C-alpha positions in Angstrom: 0.2 -0.1 0.3 1.3 3.8 -0.5 2.6 6.1 2.3 1.7 9.4 1.9 2.4 12.4 4.2 0.4 13.2 7.3 -0.2 16.8 6.4 -3.2 15.8 4.2 -4.8 14.6 7.7 -3.6 16.7 9.3 -6.0 19.0 11.8 -6.1 21.4 14.9 -6.2 19.0 17.7 -5.8 18.8 21.6 -2.0 18.3 22.5 -2.1 15.6 24.9 1.8 16.5 26.6 3.0 14.1 29.1 4.9 14.9 32.0 7.3 12.0 32.5 10.3 10.3 33.3 13.0 9.0 31.0 15.6 6.8 32.1 18.8 7.3 31.3 22.6 6.1 31.5 23.5 6.2 35.3 27.3 6.8 34.5 29.2 5.6 37.4 31.9 8.4 36.8 34.4 6.0 37.3 35.5 5.6 33.4 33.8 2.5 33.5 32.2 1.2 30.4 28.4 0.2 30.0 27.3 -3.0 31.0 26.8 -5.4 27.9 23.5 -6.6 26.4 23.4 -10.1 25.7 20.6 -11.6 23.5 20.2 -14.8 22.1 18.6 -18.2 22.1 15.3 -17.1 23.1 16.4 -14.8 25.8 18.0 -11.2 26.6 20.1 -10.2 29.5 20.3 -6.4 30.2 21.7 -5.3 33.8 22.6 -1.7 32.4 22.1 0.6 35.9 19.6 3.4 34.7 18.5 6.7 36.6 14.9 8.5 35.9 15.0 12.2 34.9 11.9 14.3 34.6 11.0 15.7 31.3 7.7 17.2 29.4 7.2 14.7 25.8 5.5 17.2 23.3 3.0 15.7 21.3 3.3 16.2 17.7 -0.3 15.6 16.5 -1.7 17.6 14.0 2.0 18.7 13.2 3.4 15.7 12.2 4.9 16.8 8.7 7.5 19.5 10.8 9.4 16.9 11.6 11.7 15.0 9.0 14.3 12.2 9.0 17.1 14.8 7.3 16.0 17.4 9.7 15.2 16.4 13.2 16.2 12.5 13.0 12.5 11.2 12.9 9.7 11.3 10.6 5.9 10.5 10.6 4.1 8.5 7.9 0.6 7.1 7.1 0.5 3.9 5.5 -1.6 1.0 5.6 -0.5 -2.3 5.4 -2.4 -5.5 4.7 -0.7 -7.4 7.4 -3.0 -6.4 10.2 -2.3 -9.4 12.9 1.9 -9.5 12.8 1.5 -12.9 14.5 2.9 -15.3 11.8 6.2 -15.2 10.7 5.8 -16.5 6.9 3.3 -13.6 6.3 5.5 -11.0 8.1 8.5 -11.9 5.9 6.2 -12.5 2.8 4.2 -9.4 2.8 5.4 -7.2 5.1 9.0 -7.0 4.4 8.4 -6.1 0.9 5.6 -3.0 1.9 8.6 -1.9 4.2 11.1 -1.8 1.3 8.8 0.0 -0.8 7.6 2.9 2.1 11.4 3.7 2.8 12.0 3.9 -0.7 9.2 6.1 -1.2 10.0 8.3 2.0 14.2 8.7 1.4 14.3 8.3 -2.5 16.9 5.0 -1.8 17.5 2.7 -4.1 18.6 -0.2 -2.2 16.5 -1.4 1.1 18.0 -4.4 3.4 16.1 -5.4 6.3 18.3 -7.5 9.0 15.7 -8.0 11.5 12.2 -7.2 12.6 11.4 -7.6 16.4 7.5 -7.8 17.9 6.7 -6.4 21.3 3.8 -7.3 23.1 4.9 -7.9 26.9 4.1 -5.7 30.0 5.9 -2.3 30.9 9.1 -3.3 33.3 9.4 -6.8 31.7 13.1 -6.9 32.2 12.1 -6.0 36.1 9.2 -8.5 36.4 11.8 -11.2 35.5 10.3 -12.0 31.8 14.0 -12.2 30.4 12.6 -14.5 27.5 11.8 -12.8 24.5 8.5 -14.1 24.1 7.4 -12.1 26.6 9.6 -8.8 25.2 8.0 -5.1 26.1 8.2 -1.8 25.7 11.7 -0.5 26.4 12.0 2.2 28.8 15.5 3.2 28.5 17.0 6.0 26.5 19.3 4.9 23.3 20.3 4.8 20.3 20.3 1.2 18.6 23.6 1.7 17.0 26.6 3.7 17.2 28.5 5.4 14.7 31.2 2.2 14.8 28.2 -0.2 15.4 26.8 1.2 12.4 29.6 0.0 9.9 30.0 -3.1 11.9 26.5 -3.9 11.2 26.4 -2.9 7.4 29.8 -5.2 7.1 27.9 -8.0 8.7 25.2 -8.1 6.6 27.1 -7.3 3.2 30.9 -9.3 4.2 31.4 -9.2 0.3 30.4 -5.7 -0.3 31.0 -3.6 3.0 34.4 -2.2 1.6 32.0 -0.3 -1.2 29.3 0.3 0.7 31.2 2.5 3.3 32.4 4.6 0.6 28.6 5.7 0.1 25.6 7.2 1.9 24.1 4.3 3.9 21.5 4.8 6.5 19.7 2.6 9.5 16.5 3.2 10.2 13.6 1.9 12.3 10.5 1.1 10.7 7.9 1.4 13.8 4.5 0.3 13.6 1.8 0.3 16.5 -0.4 -3.1 16.1 -3.2 -1.9 17.8 -3.9 2.0 18.6 -1.4 2.7 21.6 -2.3 4.5 24.6 -0.1 2.9 27.0 3.6 3.3 27.1 3.6 4.9 23.6 6.9 5.6 22.0 8.9 9.0 21.9 12.1 10.0 20.6 14.5 13.1 20.7 15.2 16.3 18.2 18.6 14.9 17.1 19.8 18.9 17.2 19.1 18.7 20.6 21.6 16.1 21.3 25.5 16.6 20.9 27.3 14.0 20.3 29.3 14.5 23.9 26.0 12.8 25.6 26.1 9.6 23.6 28.4 6.7 24.9 29.3 3.6 23.2 27.6 0.5 24.7 28.6 -3.4 23.3 25.0 -5.4 22.6 25.6 -8.8 21.3 22.5 -10.1 19.6 23.3 -14.4 19.0 27.0 -14.1 17.2 26.7 -10.5 16.2 28.7 -8.2 18.5 27.3 -4.7 17.7 27.5 -1.3 19.6 25.1 1.1 20.4 24.6 4.3 22.4 23.5 5.2 25.9 22.7 8.4 26.9 24.0 10.7 29.6 21.4 12.6 31.2 20.9 16.4 29.5 18.0 18.4 30.4 18.2 20.2 27.2 16.9 17.2 25.1 14.0 17.4 23.3 11.3 15.0 23.2 8.5 14.2 21.2 5.6 11.7 20.8 2.5 11.1 18.5 -0.6 10.5 20.8 -3.3 7.5 20.0 -1.2 6.3 17.3 -2.9 3.8 15.4 -1.5 0.4 13.0 -1.9 3.4 10.1 0.9 5.8 11.7 4.5 4.3 11.1 7.4 5.9 13.0 10.6 6.4 10.9 13.3 6.5 13.3 17.0 7.4 12.2 19.7 5.5 14.2 22.5 6.4 11.9 23.3 8.5 8.8 26.9 8.5 7.2 26.0 11.8 5.8 27.7 14.5 8.8 25.4 17.8 7.5 22.0 16.1 8.1 20.4 14.5 11.4 22.4 11.6 12.0 20.6 9.7 15.1 17.6 9.8 17.2 17.2 8.7 21.0 14.3 7.1 21.9 12.4 5.3 24.2 9.2 4.2 25.3 7.4 6.5 27.6 5.0 5.6 30.8 1.6 8.1 31.0 0.0 8.0 34.2 -3.6 8.7 32.6 -3.2 5.5 30.5 -1.4 3.0 32.7 -4.4 1.1 33.4 -4.8 0.4 29.6 -4.0 -2.9 27.9 0.2 -4.0 27.1 0.9 -2.1 23.9 1.6 -4.1 20.6 3.8 -3.1 18.2 6.5 -4.1 15.6 10.1 -2.6 14.4 12.2 -3.0 11.7 15.9 -2.4 11.5 16.8 -1.6 7.9 20.0 -0.4 5.9 
């Protein structure tokens, strides 16, 4: 199905800004590196310490077209998928993969799209703290992060294209997360930070091992100047594109993201969403 800018459907709406907390990496201050994360064999281990800091996350509803991948590091698009349930792996890979490729080509103009993983989230909030370390209970991630660091992006590119890596790193390439609700989101919406409000000095490289791939991501030091946004009541037709990396240094290169807790909707059922990693 085709993707369109949300501008046509934008209207004056009542904003639902959220006063909440965002969890930032708790830097011990002794020069020690962030604790690695390990994902594999159906399990995930994340013992990395974080600390909550107060923020107001602004609702972009009605102003979605004001934010773009190249200017802010994130972009909202309206896009309908033929897949509705996202339960069967064959349906996701046979149909939704191709839809996502076409969506990104339309939005970015890229000539080549490679999908390297996808994650479905249906678990509860704070699933790590509940002792639910198996991926079947994977829920929202309430920790600020970027999926790939600058070096981690090249590691991922070379891992996915071992024969072409030397050539591809000479060209512009991006890693973009395609995030879609499976059902209308009230509880634990996803928030993103304007790239321009987050200097590189706030980012700290951290190891994340997923099966045999040893990757690197960004964790984040707290800075009250970070500017956070989200869209209230995202539906399955609302897709959020999150830039994790861009080799073009003149554009927004990455956007922090995290699930946030909105106390007005904490009694709603657990959020359901699907996200794709693409290069």
